[in-house]
C-alpha positions in Angstrom: 22.9 29.5 -16.2 20.8 30.3 -19.2 20.2 27.8 -22.0 21.3 28.4 -25.6 18.5 29.9 -27.7 17.9 26.9 -29.9 17.1 24.4 -27.1 13.9 22.4 -27.6 13.8 22.5 -31.4 11.8 19.7 -32.9 13.9 16.6 -33.4 13.1 13.0 -34.4 13.2 12.2 -30.7 12.6 15.1 -28.4 15.0 14.9 -25.5 13.4 18.0 -24.1 10.0 16.4 -24.2 11.4 13.3 -22.4 13.0 15.5 -19.8 9.8 17.4 -19.2 7.8 14.2 -19.0 9.9 13.0 -16.1 9.6 16.4 -14.5 13.2 17.5 -14.7 14.9 20.8 -15.5 18.1 20.9 -17.6 20.0 21.4 -14.3 18.3 18.4 -12.7 19.1 16.2 -15.8 22.7 17.4 -15.9 23.2 16.5 -12.2 21.4 13.1 -12.5 23.3 12.1 -15.7 26.7 13.6 -15.0 26.7 15.9 -18.0 27.1 19.6 -17.8 24.0 21.8 -18.3 25.5 23.2 -21.5 26.0 19.6 -22.8 22.3 18.8 -22.1 21.3 22.0 -23.9 23.4 21.2 -27.0 21.9 17.7 -27.1 18.4 19.0 -26.8 19.2 21.4 -29.7 20.3 18.5 -31.9 23.9 19.7 -31.9 25.9 16.4 -31.8 25.3 13.1 -30.3 26.2 11.9 -26.7 29.0 9.5 -26.1 27.9 6.0 -25.5 28.4 6.2 -21.7 26.5 9.5 -21.6 23.7 8.1 -23.7 23.2 5.2 -21.3 23.2 7.6 -18.3 20.7 9.9 -20.0 18.5 7.0 -21.1 18.3 5.7 -17.6 17.3 9.0 -16.1 14.9 9.8 -19.0 13.5 6.3 -19.0 13.9 5.8 -22.7 16.0 3.4 -24.8 19.6 4.7 -25.3 19.2 4.3 -29.1 16.7 7.1 -29.1 19.4 9.5 -28.1 21.3 9.2 -31.4 20.2 11.0 -34.6 19.0 8.9 -37.4 21.3 9.0 -40.5 
């Protein structure tokens, strides 16, 4: 499955950079976190915030604090 065209845009926290740092593809991250690949893509593009349970799952897999997965207001 192809990713949306805006994935990997610069964000205050780059989820893509964290994913790449741990050596995962979007598909790997989606399987490890329980999110769909399209959800991972949207989050990397800065389109929305993860639910709390998803944030903790992503944070654990990406080895970052869950707070980093929410945009600053």
